[in-house]
C-alpha positions as CSV (number, residue, x, y, z in Angstrom):
1,M,84.7,148.7,76.6
2,T,83.0,149.1,73.2
3,I,84.2,151.8,70.8
4,E,81.8,153.1,68.1
5,A,83.2,155.5,65.6
6,E,80.4,157.4,63.9
7,R,78.1,154.5,64.2
8,P,74.7,154.1,66.0
9,P,75.2,153.1,69.7
10,D,73.4,149.8,69.2
11,R,75.3,148.8,66.1
12,L,77.1,145.9,67.9
13,A,73.9,144.6,69.3
14,D,72.2,144.8,65.9
15,I,75.1,142.8,64.3
16,A,74.9,140.2,67.1
17,E,71.2,139.9,66.9
18,R,71.3,139.0,63.2
19,A,74.3,136.6,63.5
20,E,73.3,133.0,63.1
21,V,76.9,131.9,63.1
22,V,80.1,133.5,64.3
23,L,83.4,133.3,62.4
24,V,86.5,134.2,64.4
25,D,90.1,134.8,63.5
26,F,92.6,132.7,65.5
27,D,95.7,134.7,66.3
28,G,94.3,137.6,68.4
29,P,90.7,136.9,69.2
30,I,91.3,133.3,70.4
31,C,94.9,133.3,71.5
32,R,98.3,135.1,71.1
33,L,100.1,132.6,68.9
34,F,103.5,134.4,68.8
35,G,104.7,136.5,71.7
36,S,106.3,139.9,71.1
37,K,109.8,138.3,70.7
38,A,108.7,135.1,68.9
39,A,107.3,136.7,65.8
40,P,110.4,138.7,64.9
41,R,112.5,135.6,65.6
42,V,110.3,133.4,63.3
43,A,110.5,136.1,60.6
44,A,114.3,136.2,60.9
45,D,114.5,132.4,60.6
46,L,112.4,132.5,57.4
47,R,114.6,135.2,55.9
48,Q,117.6,133.1,56.6
49,L,116.0,130.1,55.0
50,I,115.3,132.2,51.9
51,L,118.8,133.6,51.8
52,S,120.2,130.1,52.1
53,R,118.5,129.2,48.9
54,G,120.4,131.9,47.0
55,V,117.5,134.4,46.8
56,V,118.0,138.1,47.4
57,L,115.4,139.6,49.6
58,P,113.7,142.9,48.5
59,D,114.8,145.8,50.6
60,E,111.3,146.3,52.2
61,L,111.5,142.7,53.6
62,R,114.9,142.7,55.1
63,D,113.7,143.9,58.5
64,G,110.1,142.8,58.6
65,I,108.8,141.2,61.8
66,D,105.5,139.6,60.4
67,P,106.1,136.0,59.3
68,L,102.8,135.9,57.4
69,E,103.7,139.0,55.4
70,L,107.0,137.4,54.5
71,F,105.3,134.2,53.4
72,R,102.8,136.2,51.3
73,A,105.6,138.2,49.6
74,T,107.5,135.0,48.8
75,A,104.9,134.2,46.1
76,V,106.0,137.4,44.3
77,F,109.8,137.4,44.5
78,A,110.5,133.7,44.9
79,P,107.5,131.6,44.0
80,E,109.6,128.5,43.8
81,L,110.1,128.7,47.6
82,V,106.5,129.0,48.6
83,G,106.2,125.4,49.7
84,V,109.5,125.4,51.6
85,V,108.7,128.7,53.4
86,G,105.2,127.6,54.1
87,A,106.3,124.3,55.7
88,A,108.9,126.2,57.9
89,L,106.3,128.7,59.0
90,E,103.8,125.9,59.8
91,A,106.4,124.1,61.9
92,A,107.1,127.3,63.8
93,E,103.3,127.9,64.4
94,V,102.7,124.4,65.7
95,E,105.6,124.8,68.1
96,A,104.2,128.2,69.3
97,A,100.7,126.7,69.7
98,A,102.0,124.4,72.4
99,S,102.4,127.4,74.8
100,A,100.1,130.1,73.2
101,E,98.3,132.2,75.7
102,T,94.5,132.2,75.5
103,T,92.9,135.6,75.0
104,I,91.0,136.8,78.0
105,G,87.3,136.4,77.3
106,A,87.7,134.3,74.2
107,F,86.0,131.2,75.6
108,D,83.4,133.4,77.3
109,M,82.5,134.3,73.7
110,V,82.5,130.6,72.7
111,A,80.3,129.7,75.6
112,A,77.8,132.5,74.7
113,C,77.7,131.2,71.1
114,L,77.1,127.6,72.3
115,A,74.4,128.7,74.8
116,T,72.5,130.6,72.1
117,G,72.8,128.0,69.4
118,R,75.3,129.8,67.2
119,P,77.8,127.5,65.4
120,L,81.4,128.7,65.4
121,A,84.1,128.5,62.8
122,I,87.8,129.6,62.9
123,V,88.9,131.5,59.8
124,S,92.6,132.1,59.9
125,N,95.8,132.9,57.9
126,N,97.6,130.6,60.3
127,S,98.0,126.9,59.5
128,A,95.2,124.4,60.3
129,A,97.9,122.2,62.0
130,A,98.7,125.0,64.4
131,I,95.1,125.7,65.2
132,D,94.5,122.0,65.8
133,A,97.5,121.8,68.1
134,Y,96.2,124.7,70.2
135,L,92.6,123.4,70.4
136,G,93.8,119.9,71.2
137,R,95.6,121.0,74.3
138,R,92.3,121.3,76.3
139,D,89.9,119.4,74.1
140,R,88.5,122.6,72.6
141,A,88.1,121.4,69.0
142,R,84.6,120.2,69.7
143,Y,83.4,123.8,70.1
144,F,84.0,124.7,66.5
145,A,81.9,123.4,63.6
146,A,84.7,124.2,61.1
147,V,88.3,125.3,61.0
148,V,89.6,127.1,57.9
149,G,93.3,127.6,58.0
150,R,96.0,128.7,55.6
151,G,96.1,126.9,52.2
152,E,99.0,126.4,49.9
153,H,98.5,129.5,47.9
154,P,99.5,132.8,49.6
155,D,97.2,134.8,47.3
156,L,94.2,133.1,49.0
157,L,95.0,134.5,52.4
158,K,92.8,137.2,53.9
159,P,92.1,139.9,52.6
160,N,91.1,137.5,49.9
161,P,87.5,136.5,50.9
162,A,88.0,132.9,49.9
163,P,88.6,131.6,53.5
164,V,85.5,133.4,54.7
165,V,83.4,132.0,51.8
166,Q,84.7,128.5,52.6
167,A,83.6,128.8,56.2
168,L,80.1,130.0,55.1
169,Q,79.8,127.0,52.8
170,A,80.9,124.7,55.6
171,L,78.3,126.1,58.0
172,K,75.7,126.4,55.2
173,V,74.8,130.0,56.0
174,A,74.3,133.1,53.9
175,P,76.8,136.0,54.3
176,D,74.2,138.3,55.9
177,A,73.6,135.8,58.7
178,A,77.2,135.7,59.8
179,V,79.7,137.9,61.6
180,L,83.5,137.7,61.5
181,V,85.5,138.7,64.5
182,G,89.1,139.8,63.6
183,D,91.9,142.0,64.8
184,S,93.4,143.2,61.5
185,A,92.6,145.3,58.5
186,T,92.9,142.1,56.4
187,D,90.1,140.5,58.4
188,V,87.9,143.5,57.8
189,A,88.7,143.5,54.1
190,A,87.9,139.8,53.7
191,A,84.7,140.1,55.6
192,R,83.5,143.1,53.5
193,A,84.4,141.4,50.3
194,A,82.4,138.3,51.3
195,G,79.4,140.4,52.4
196,V,79.8,139.5,56.1
197,A,79.6,142.0,59.0
198,C,82.9,142.4,60.9
199,V,83.5,143.2,64.5
200,G,87.1,144.4,65.0
201,Y,89.0,143.3,68.1
202,A,91.3,146.2,69.1
203,N,93.8,144.5,71.4
204,K,96.6,147.1,71.1
205,P,96.8,150.9,71.3
206,G,95.9,152.6,68.0
207,K,94.3,149.5,66.6
208,A,90.7,150.7,67.2
209,E,91.3,153.7,64.9
210,R,92.9,151.5,62.2
211,L,90.1,149.0,62.3
212,A,87.5,151.7,62.1
213,A,89.3,153.3,59.2
214,A,89.3,149.9,57.4
215,G,85.5,149.7,57.7
216,A,84.8,147.5,60.7
217,D,81.1,147.6,61.6
218,A,81.8,147.7,65.3
219,I,84.8,147.5,67.5
220,V,85.4,145.9,70.9
221,T,88.5,146.0,73.1
222,D,87.6,143.1,75.3
223,M,86.3,139.7,74.1
224,T,84.3,139.4,77.3
225,D,82.2,142.4,76.2
226,L,81.5,140.7,72.9
227,A,80.4,137.6,74.8
228,G,78.0,139.6,76.9
229,V,76.4,141.1,73.8
230,L,76.1,137.7,72.1
231,A,74.5,136.2,75.2
232,R,72.0,139.1,75.6
233,T,70.9,139.4,72.0
234,R,69.5,135.9,71.5
235,R,67.4,133.7,73.5
236,P,69.2,130.5,74.6
237,V,68.4,127.5,72.6
238,S,67.6,124.4,74.7
239,Q,68.3,121.0,73.5
240,L,66.1,119.5,76.2
241,P,62.9,120.6,78.0
242,W,63.8,121.9,81.5
243,V,61.5,122.6,84.5
244,D,62.5,125.2,87.1
245,S,61.0,126.0,90.5
246,G,60.5,129.2,92.4
247,G,62.7,127.9,95.2
248,G,60.9,124.8,96.5
249,P,60.7,121.2,95.4
250,L,59.6,119.9,92.1
251,I,57.0,117.1,92.0
252,A,56.0,114.4,89.5
253,V,52.3,113.7,89.9
254,P,50.6,110.8,87.9
255,T,48.4,112.3,85.3
256,S,45.4,110.5,86.6
257,A,45.9,112.2,90.0
258,L,46.7,115.8,88.9
259,G,43.3,117.1,90.2
260,E,44.2,115.9,93.7
261,W,47.4,118.1,94.0
262,T,46.5,121.4,95.6
263,G,49.9,123.1,95.5
264,A,50.5,126.0,97.9
265,S,47.0,126.5,99.1
266,M,46.0,128.0,102.5
267,D,43.0,125.8,103.0
268,D,44.5,124.2,106.1
269,G,45.0,127.2,108.2
270,D,48.6,128.0,108.7
271,S,49.8,125.2,106.4
272,W,50.7,125.7,102.8
273,G,48.8,122.5,101.9
274,D,50.4,120.0,99.6
275,Y,53.3,122.3,98.9
276,D,54.1,122.2,102.6
277,R,54.1,118.4,102.5
278,A,56.6,118.5,99.6
279,C,58.9,120.9,101.4
280,Q,59.1,118.5,104.4
281,V,60.8,115.8,102.2
282,D,64.3,115.4,103.4
283,G,67.1,114.6,101.0
284,Y,67.1,114.4,97.2
285,I,63.9,112.4,96.8
286,G,60.7,111.3,98.5
287,V,57.1,110.0,97.7
288,L,53.8,111.4,98.9
289,D,50.3,110.0,98.7
290,V,48.1,111.9,96.3
291,G,44.6,110.6,96.3
292,A,44.9,106.8,95.6
293,D,48.2,107.4,93.8
294,Q,51.8,108.4,94.7
295,A,53.7,111.5,93.6
296,L,57.5,111.7,93.4
297,V,59.1,114.7,95.1
298,L,62.5,116.0,93.8
299,A,63.7,118.0,96.8
300,D,66.9,119.4,98.4
301,E,67.9,121.7,95.5
302,P,65.7,124.0,93.4
303,A,67.6,123.0,90.4
304,S,66.6,123.0,86.7
305,T,65.5,119.5,85.9
306,T,64.9,117.4,82.8
307,Y,63.8,113.8,82.2
308,L,65.5,111.3,79.8
309,P,62.7,108.8,79.1
310,D,65.0,106.3,77.3
311,R,67.1,105.9,80.5
312,R,64.3,106.8,83.0
313,I,66.6,109.3,84.6
314,F,65.9,112.8,86.0
315,V,69.0,115.1,85.4
316,R,69.2,118.0,87.9
317,W,71.5,120.9,86.8
318,I,73.3,122.0,90.0
319,Y,76.0,124.0,88.1
320,A,77.6,124.0,84.7
321,N,78.9,126.4,82.0
322,S,76.1,125.6,79.6
323,E,73.3,123.2,78.8
324,A,75.5,121.9,76.0
325,E,78.0,120.9,78.7
326,V,75.4,119.2,80.7
327,V,74.1,117.2,77.7
328,R,77.7,116.3,76.7
329,L,78.6,115.1,80.2
330,V,75.5,113.0,81.1
331,P,77.0,109.8,79.7
332,R,80.2,110.3,81.8
333,A,78.1,111.1,84.8
334,L,76.1,107.9,84.5
335,K,79.3,105.9,84.1
336,I,80.9,107.3,87.3
337,A,77.7,107.6,89.4
338,D,77.8,106.1,92.9
339,W,74.2,105.2,93.2
340,K,72.3,105.2,96.5
341,D,68.9,103.4,96.9
342,A,66.1,105.8,97.9
343,G,63.0,103.6,98.2
344,T,60.3,103.0,95.7
345,W,57.7,104.9,93.7
346,T,54.4,103.3,92.6
347,T,52.6,105.2,89.8
348,S,49.5,104.5,87.8
349,G,51.3,105.6,84.6
350,P,52.8,108.8,83.0
351,A,53.2,111.8,85.3
352,Q,53.7,115.5,85.0
353,L,56.8,117.2,86.5
354,F,56.2,120.8,87.7
355,D,56.8,123.2,90.6
356,S,55.1,121.8,93.6
357,G,53.7,125.2,94.5
358,Y,51.3,125.0,91.6
359,T,48.0,123.1,91.5
360,G,47.9,120.0,89.4
361,D,44.9,121.2,87.4
362,G,46.4,124.5,86.5
363,L,49.5,123.4,84.5
364,E,48.6,125.5,81.5
365,H,49.9,128.5,83.5
366,T,53.4,127.0,84.3
367,T,56.2,125.1,82.7
368,H,55.9,121.3,83.1
369,L,57.0,118.2,81.3
370,T,55.8,114.6,80.9
371,V,57.5,111.8,82.7
372,D,56.7,109.0,80.4
373,V,56.7,105.8,82.5
374,A,54.5,102.8,82.5
375,A,52.3,101.9,85.4
376,G,54.2,99.9,88.0
377,T,56.6,100.2,90.9
378,Y,60.1,101.5,90.4
379,L,63.2,101.4,92.6
380,I,64.6,104.9,93.1
381,R,68.3,105.5,92.9
382,T,70.1,108.8,93.4
383,A,73.6,110.1,92.8
384,S,75.4,113.4,93.2
385,V,78.0,113.5,90.4
386,Q,80.8,115.9,89.3
387,P,81.7,114.7,85.8
388,D,84.3,117.5,85.6
389,R,85.4,120.3,87.8
390,R,83.0,122.8,86.3
391,T,79.9,120.7,86.3
392,A,77.8,119.1,89.1
393,L,74.6,117.1,88.6
394,V,72.1,115.2,90.7
395,L,70.8,112.1,89.0
396,V,67.6,110.3,89.9
397,Q,67.0,107.0,88.2
398,L,63.8,104.9,88.1
399,V,64.6,101.1,87.9
400,E,61.6,99.0,87.0
401,Q,61.0,96.5,89.8
402,T,60.6,93.0,88.6
403,Q,58.1,90.8,90.4
404,P,59.8,87.8,92.1
405,V,58.9,84.5,90.6
406,R,57.1,82.4,93.2
407,V,58.0,78.7,93.0
408,V,55.2,76.5,94.0
409,E,56.3,73.0,95.0
410,Q,54.1,70.3,93.6
411,V,53.5,67.5,96.1
412,R,52.9,64.2,94.5
413,T,50.6,61.8,96.3
414,G,49.9,58.3,95.5
415,P,51.7,56.0,93.0
């Protein structure tokens, strides 16, 4: 659900559309670092630590439940204890990070940013050590281009804009090309001071009103909703060229034979022409004669497919969270692949990969990519691979066939 207080209905979409990078607070939008009982307990431990050093607490801090507020106030009433209190708070945060609950929808937002080419940075008043401990639990640090955690000086915590400015500098982006997602008035204040748009995350009753009053540009109550808006407001950025089909096989036709491929024509009565021949290929792969040449058919699954020329491998995306995940997991997929021989393919040279329903001489009207191979005969190997539980790929590898060396025995005659 999205709450918009006296703002245009499309304000959130406008912000997301302009955002080239996304900055996000840690405790709240990403996870719940301290539970409802843990935060008061940590604050009580910090107060006890301060009292043990012979310092009298101001009246307004004797019952506070926010450890960060206590740390911030220490710089005013007991500056000599800032280092000690900061170290104790960091230790408590790191311990809490080991079991912190992930916010529902947080990594849907991360996936949407990755899919649309938006770098991410965490900008938090919590310690970098705690953030690293949380991200390290499930190998999530790789999703974030920068992590800006709490420094040694309490006066540089948000609402001071310094952490936001530091993140902008790390990502090399101007303030008007970024958005900060935060769940507190200090996040809103820091964003506004840095010239960055702010989306408030209202995760508790009454917080939407407080964030709106603080000046948040838009407010969401569910991180999944924010993920959806981010995904819709920018075209996904592809790292590799992909070819899709309308439901049938893909085909790689040698460039010299493109004019011979007739696609889904009805010239042969009830047959769909060459497309029908491609559909009859059983299994992952097959070859068909096209004029005096051969075409390679990628069948079985109408999967998005790319070609890695340096490895002579077709990568077929069966399912995965994002293209970035596919790219990241290809090396592991190759390492664990259980290859099966699937015959040979003889080609006169480079080929074009496209939907087999199209004609070879009409590729300007459809997506296609070049399969850059030298003329020759290639052994075909296939493998169905799951490099992790969220990703499944089919790999098709072309192995250059070496000609056997024929040994000719020389028979000596005479002396």
